[in-house]
N, C-alpha and C positions, 0 to 999 in steps of 0.2 A: 723536448717536453711534449706532453699530450694534455688535452683539456676535454674532459667528459661533459662539461657544461655545469650549469647551476643545479642545486639540489631540486628534487622532484617530490611534490606532494599530490597524490591522486586518490580518488575514491576506491574503496575496496572493490575487487572484482575487475578493475581495469588492467589490461595487459600493458606492461611497461617493457619496451625493448631498449636496452642500453647499447649504444653504438660506439665502438672504438674506432680510431682513425685507420684508414686503409694504408697498405704498403709496408707493414712490419712483417718480420719473419715468423714471429710467434706471439701468441696472446695467452695470458693466464689471468682469468677472473677469480675473485675471492670465493665465488660459489662453485669453482671447479671447472667451469667452461673454458675451452681452449679455442673458441671461435672468435672472430672479430666483434661479434655482438652476442649478447646474452639476454635472457628474459628475467626480469626481477619478479619474484613471486612473494616475497615477504619484505616487511619494512627492515631497513638496516643500511649499513654503510657498505657499498660495493666498491672494490678496489680492482683496477686493471693494471697489470704489469705487462709491458710490451718489450720485445727484443728486436732490434734491427738486424740487418744482414751482417753487420760488423760485430755483433755480440753486445752492443751497448743497450742498456736497459733504462727505462723510465716508467713512471707510474702516475696515476691520478685516482682520486676517490670521488664518489658521488653518493649522497644520501638519498635514499628512496623511502618515503613515508606513505603507507596506505592508510587513509583516513577511514574510520568506521562509518558505514552507511547508517542513516537514522533507523533506530529500532522502535517499533510501536506495536500496540495491541488495539484491536478493534472490538467493539461490541455494538449490538443493535437492539432496538425494541420494535415490535411489530407495528405495522400500519393498521390501526383498528378502524375498519370501515372505510379506509381510503388514504388520506394524505397526512397522517400524523406519525409516521415512523421516524426513528432517529438512528444516526450512526455516531458513535462516540470514539474519539481517538485519544489514546493515552500514550505519551512518550515514555520509552524505556531506555533512553540513549544518553550517551555522554558526548555525542558529536556536537559540533559548533552550531549554536542557534544565532538568530531567530530561525524559525522553521516556517516554510510555506506549505500549507496543506490544501490539496485540491481533491474534490469529490467529483468523480465522473461517472456517467452512465451512457453506454452505447457510444463511447468516444467523444461525448460532449461534456464539457465542464459544467457542472450543475451549480457549484458553489466553491468559494475559496475562503481560507482563514489563515491568520498568522498566529503562531504560538511564540510568544516572546520569552524573555528570560525569567519572568515571574510566574508563568503558567506552564503546566505540563499536559494540558488537555484541550481538546476542541470538540464541539458537538454540532452536528448538522441535523436540523429538525424539519418537520413538515414534508417528509419524504413519502412518496408513493411506494408500494411494494415493488421489489425488483432487485437486481444484482448491481452493486456499485463497486467502483475501484477507488481506493484512497491512495494518493501519492504524497509522500512527505519529502521535502527538499530542505537540506540544511544550508547554512551560510557558505559552505564550501562548494555548493552545487551538487553534493552527493544526494542520491535519491533512493528510496525504497518504496515498494508498492504492494498492496494487499487488496484482496477482494472480499466482499461480505454481502450476504443476502439480507434484505429487509422483508420479512414475511408479512403476509396478509392475515389479518385476524378479523373475524366477523364481530361487529359491534352489537350491542344490545338492541334488539328490535322490539318495539312495543306495538301491539295490535289491539284494536278495540272492537269487540263484536256487538257493542251496544248495551242497552239496559237489560237486566234480567226480565224475563217474561213468564207469565203464568197462563196456561191454556188448559182446556178441558181434555180429559183423557180421550185418546183416539184422534185428536186433531193432529194433522200433519203440519209441521213447521219446517221451513227450509231456512237454514242458517247459511250465510255467505261470508267467507273470509275475504280479506282484502286482496286486490289483484296485484300481480307483479312478482309473485314469489315462484321459485322453481318447483317447490313441492309443498304439499299440505298433508297433515295427519291429524284427524279428529279423534276425540277420546272414544268414539264408538268404532274405531278402526277404519273409517272411510278415509280415502286419500284423494277425494275429489274437491 
């Protein structure tokens, strides 16, 4: 007799090599392979029939299950004036929870969250503009990752030129805008 071992459950995208025992004259896998090993590409029952040099046959089965990787959707809101951008994670999956969610930027974990059985979303806030990676890991250890940009958006800037003034015609008045801006545009066309 032969023994292919216990059933296998792995994350989708994992290569599974099924190994038959050495020393037999012929091998016939249920997926059509005639080698001593075969690669499982889909979930299902894999059968191996072996024949020894005397023509005696024996077989064994092994179940291979590819578990769905977590599926999710990302959205973001811009960082208005600095550090108030958000990244929202919405689960679209039926894989096994709870789910661990990690937000990273430049290889550094910024924040983590857990999505349990009663929730389907997580939100990270207080974010600076930039590119972030979100990784979702389910209870089976299967992971998926996506990237998203948090855009920069200028906030409302209030400036105050002071009180209105009245002057006699012909008097030259110099108005000064606040310092620290990249550009200026006055109503008379001046850019100084």
